[in-house]
C-alpha positions in Angstrom: 0.0 0.0 0.0 2.9 2.3 0.6 4.1 1.7 -2.9 0.6 2.7 -4.2 0.7 6.0 -2.3 4.2 6.7 -3.7 3.1 5.8 -7.2 0.2 8.2 -7.0 2.4 11.0 -5.7 4.9 10.3 -8.5 2.0 10.4 -11.1 1.5 14.0 -10.3 5.1 14.8 -11.4 4.8 13.1 -14.8 4.0 9.8 -16.7 0.7 9.8 -14.9 -0.8 6.8 -16.9 1.9 4.4 -15.9 2.1 5.3 -12.3 -1.7 5.4 -11.8 -2.0 2.0 -13.4 0.8 0.7 -11.2 -0.8 2.2 -8.1 -4.2 0.6 -9.0 -2.6 -2.8 -9.5 -0.8 -2.6 -6.2 -4.0 -1.7 -4.3 -5.9 -4.5 -6.0 -3.3 -7.1 -5.1 -3.1 -5.8 -1.5 -6.9 -6.1 -1.1 -6.9 -9.6 -2.7 -4.2 -10.7 -0.3 -6.5 -9.7 2.6 -9.3 -12.1 1.6 -10.1 -14.5 4.5 -8.8 -17.6 2.6 -6.0 -19.5 4.2 -3.3 -19.4 1.5 -3.5 -15.6 1.7 -2.4 -13.3 4.6 -6.0 -12.5 5.3 -6.7 -16.2 5.8 -3.9 -16.4 8.3 -5.4 -13.5 10.3 -8.8 -15.0 10.1 -7.5 -18.4 11.2 -6.0 -16.9 14.3 -9.3 -15.2 15.2 -11.3 -18.4 14.4 -9.0 -20.6 16.5 -8.9 -18.2 19.4 -12.7 -17.6 19.5 -14.0 -21.1 18.6 -11.3 -23.5 19.4 -9.5 -26.0 17.2 -12.1 -28.1 15.3 -14.9 -25.6 15.1 -12.4 -22.9 14.0 -11.0 -25.3 11.3 -14.6 -25.9 10.1 -15.4 -22.2 9.9 -12.1 -21.5 8.2 -12.7 -24.2 5.6 -16.3 -23.0 5.0 -15.3 -19.4 4.6 -12.5 -20.4 2.2 -14.9 -22.4 0.0 -17.6 -19.8 0.0 -15.2 -17.0 -0.8 -13.5 -19.1 -3.6 -16.8 -20.1 -5.1 -18.1 -16.5 -5.0 -15.0 -15.3 -6.7 -15.4 -18.0 -9.3 -19.0 -17.1 -10.0 -18.1 -13.4 -10.2 -15.1 -14.2 -12.4 -17.3 -16.3 -14.7 -19.6 -13.3 -15.1 -16.7 -11.0 -15.8 -15.3 -13.5 -18.3 -18.7 -13.7 -20.0 -18.8 -9.9 -20.3 -15.3 -9.9 -21.9 -13.1 -8.7 -19.0 -10.7 -11.6 -19.2 -10.0 -14.7 -17.2 -7.9 -13.3 -14.4 -10.5 -13.5 -11.6 -11.6 -17.0 -12.6 -8.0 -18.2 -12.5 -7.4 -16.6 -9.1 -10.5 -18.2 -7.8 -9.5 -21.6 -9.1 -6.1 -21.2 -7.5 -7.7 -20.4 -4.2 -10.0 -23.4 -4.3 -7.3 -25.8 -5.3 -5.0 -24.5 -2.5 -7.4 -25.0 0.3 -5.6 -26.9 3.1 -6.7 -30.2 4.4 -7.8 -30.4 8.1 -4.6 -32.2 9.2 -2.6 -29.4 7.6 -4.6 -26.8 9.5 -3.5 -28.3 12.8 0.2 -28.1 11.8 -0.3 -24.5 10.6 -1.9 -23.6 13.9 1.1 -24.9 15.8 3.4 -22.8 13.5 1.4 -19.6 14.1 
């Protein structure tokens, strides 16, 4: 996010198109990384809250459910965008998120590492 702010400030000095596009991409990637799906940083934050509030197994179930719902929602939205001609990027990101959902025994190991 700091890079995005620096890029916007640099855009005011010249080459505005490149720096504004660069800032937009940076903000988009930062927000995507905050989604509550476990391969992402937002998923790790959500996992800590789920485990501390609900305990081990119920937190794992909630984490898995939120990951599947978020990934499926992104896949549906990406399919609509693909149909409208905006490209396959969101579909591919959603498929990547759904494929990389950890198994329950992996969640326990990750919890010990966190």
